[in-house]
C-alpha distance (Angstrom), angle and dihedral (degrees) to the residues before:
residue distance angle dihedral
M1 . . .
T2 3.70 . .
A3 3.70 123.5 .
S4 3.81 90.3 -113.4
R5 3.73 93.5 53.4
A6 3.78 91.7 45.9
A7 3.86 89.9 53.7
V8 3.74 92.8 50.8
L9 3.84 93.5 48.7
A10 3.89 87.6 46.1
T11 3.80 91.1 54.0
L12 3.75 92.8 43.7
N13 3.77 91.5 50.8
G14 3.76 92.3 46.2
V15 3.72 91.5 55.3
L16 3.86 101.2 35.7
G17 3.72 103.5 12.5
D18 3.72 98.9 121.8
H19 3.84 88.3 52.1
L20 3.76 93.7 46.7
E21 3.71 89.3 51.7
A22 3.77 96.6 45.5
S23 3.76 92.9 48.9
E24 3.95 91.8 45.7
N25 3.80 90.5 -122.2
P26 3.80 112.8 176.2
L27 3.88 88.7 -132.1
A28 3.86 90.1 68.3
T29 3.78 111.6 110.2
S30 3.75 116.4 -127.1
M31 3.80 119.4 -147.5
Q32 3.67 112.7 -99.1
F33 3.75 146.3 154.2
C34 3.77 110.7 -115.5
W35 3.86 139.2 -164.8
Q36 3.82 117.9 -166.1
G37 3.79 92.4 -13.5
Q38 3.92 94.6 -53.1
R39 3.80 127.9 105.6
A40 3.73 108.0 -98.0
G41 3.85 97.0 -151.9
M42 3.78 126.0 -133.0
E43 3.80 103.1 -115.3
T44 3.76 118.9 98.3
A45 3.86 91.4 -116.5
Q46 3.85 90.4 49.8
I47 3.66 90.7 49.7
K48 3.81 94.0 50.1
A49 3.84 88.5 49.2
A50 3.87 91.9 53.1
Y51 3.85 94.6 38.8
P52 3.83 108.8 32.2
S53 3.89 92.4 179.2
P54 3.76 105.1 35.3
Q55 3.77 117.6 -172.1
G56 3.73 130.3 -150.2
K57 3.86 87.2 -124.0
I58 3.84 113.8 73.5
L59 3.83 128.3 -169.5
L60 3.70 110.9 -157.5
L61 3.79 114.9 -157.9
V62 3.80 114.9 -159.0
H63 3.82 117.0 -174.0
G64 3.73 127.4 -144.1
S65 3.78 134.0 -114.2
C66 3.92 119.9 -45.8
M67 3.92 85.7 6.9
N68 3.82 137.2 108.5
D69 3.76 140.8 -154.7
L70 3.84 94.9 -91.3
Q71 3.71 91.6 63.5
W72 3.82 92.6 75.4
N73 3.87 80.7 76.9
Q74 3.81 114.3 79.7
E75 3.79 123.0 -179.7
G76 3.90 91.0 -24.0
H77 3.89 95.2 -46.7
D78 3.82 111.4 114.1
H79 3.78 106.6 -157.5
G80 3.72 93.9 -161.7
V81 3.86 95.7 49.9
A82 3.86 89.8 45.6
L83 3.82 92.6 51.9
A84 3.77 94.7 42.8
K85 3.78 92.7 47.2
A86 3.83 91.2 50.6
L87 3.81 95.2 45.0
G88 3.79 103.6 33.1
Y89 3.78 100.2 -106.2
T90 3.79 136.7 137.6
P91 3.77 105.0 -127.7
I92 3.82 116.9 -136.1
Y93 3.79 119.6 -174.3
L94 3.85 121.6 -153.8
R95 3.69 121.5 -144.5
Y96 3.83 117.9 -164.6
N97 3.71 146.5 155.1
S98 3.78 103.7 -96.3
G99 3.83 90.7 -168.9
R100 3.81 90.9 74.2
H101 3.71 124.2 88.6
N102 3.88 112.5 -81.7
S103 3.84 91.9 -126.0
D104 4.00 89.9 53.9
N105 3.82 88.2 49.2
G106 3.76 92.7 45.4
K107 3.84 94.3 50.7
E108 3.81 91.3 49.0
L109 3.76 91.5 44.1
G110 3.86 90.0 53.7
Q111 3.74 89.8 49.5
L112 3.84 92.8 50.9
L113 3.83 91.2 47.3
E114 3.83 89.3 52.7
V115 3.79 91.0 53.4
L116 3.82 90.5 45.9
Y117 3.76 90.8 51.3
E118 3.82 91.3 53.9
K119 3.83 94.9 43.7
W120 3.81 102.1 38.5
P121 3.82 106.6 119.4
V122 3.83 94.9 -128.4
P123 3.81 128.3 32.2
I124 3.76 113.4 -80.8
E125 3.76 107.9 -125.0
Q126 3.86 98.1 171.3
L127 3.75 135.5 14.7
D128 3.83 117.8 -169.6
I129 3.76 126.3 -179.6
L130 3.74 132.2 -145.2
A131 3.80 106.1 -165.1
H132 3.77 125.4 -177.0
S133 3.83 120.4 -157.1
M134 3.86 111.3 -53.1
G135 3.89 87.3 13.3
G136 3.72 87.3 71.6
L137 3.80 91.6 56.2
V138 3.82 88.8 47.6
S139 3.77 91.7 48.6
R140 3.87 92.4 49.9
S141 3.75 89.6 49.5
A142 3.82 92.2 51.0
L143 3.79 89.2 52.9
H144 3.78 91.3 46.7
Y145 3.88 92.2 52.8
G146 3.86 91.3 37.7
R147 3.85 91.6 58.2
Q148 3.81 91.0 41.2
E149 3.88 90.4 54.4
S150 3.88 94.0 38.3
Q151 3.90 92.2 -121.2
S152 3.78 115.7 -176.8
W153 3.80 97.6 -131.8
V154 3.87 93.4 64.9
A155 3.85 91.9 72.5
C156 3.92 88.0 61.3
V157 3.71 96.0 57.5
R158 3.80 110.2 107.1
Q159 3.76 107.7 158.0
I160 3.80 138.2 14.8
A161 3.77 119.9 -168.1
F162 3.82 114.8 -160.2
L163 3.73 121.6 -156.2
G164 3.83 113.2 -165.3
T165 3.81 93.7 -28.1
P166 3.75 110.6 169.7
H167 3.84 95.9 -135.2
H168 3.78 93.4 167.2
G169 3.85 94.9 40.2
A170 3.72 133.4 -93.0
P171 3.88 134.1 -113.0
């Protein structure tokens, strides 16, 4: 998928995502972890194929409303890769339908992180999150439901950096 097509789909999902999902439209974006714009897969072998040198420190990048995982890359500079390289992380990008309710996305993200925790090829020592805008609300929701359900991944979270997250709502 080209970056332009991904941007159009992300915008469409941000505006009509709940309807696309409810009507089972093939344009609805499913939540997934990505690497270089491709679904990473959730089995240990798929994870190893996507991330040949997995670290015990993960940086999860969660995009904002009407955006996608490819937009962490601007003019050839991938912010996730640069941060991960400088700080010793494996970067993982989340792609999700930002037109769904934040609580639905949060529950699903928590469940995906629990699977990732179980399937990651090396023990996860630290999981930090870089969240932009609505991605911060989805991340907070995932933590809420993860704690509520006693999910293992929650204990690995050390830091969350929020970029423009509307914690008190937005017009």
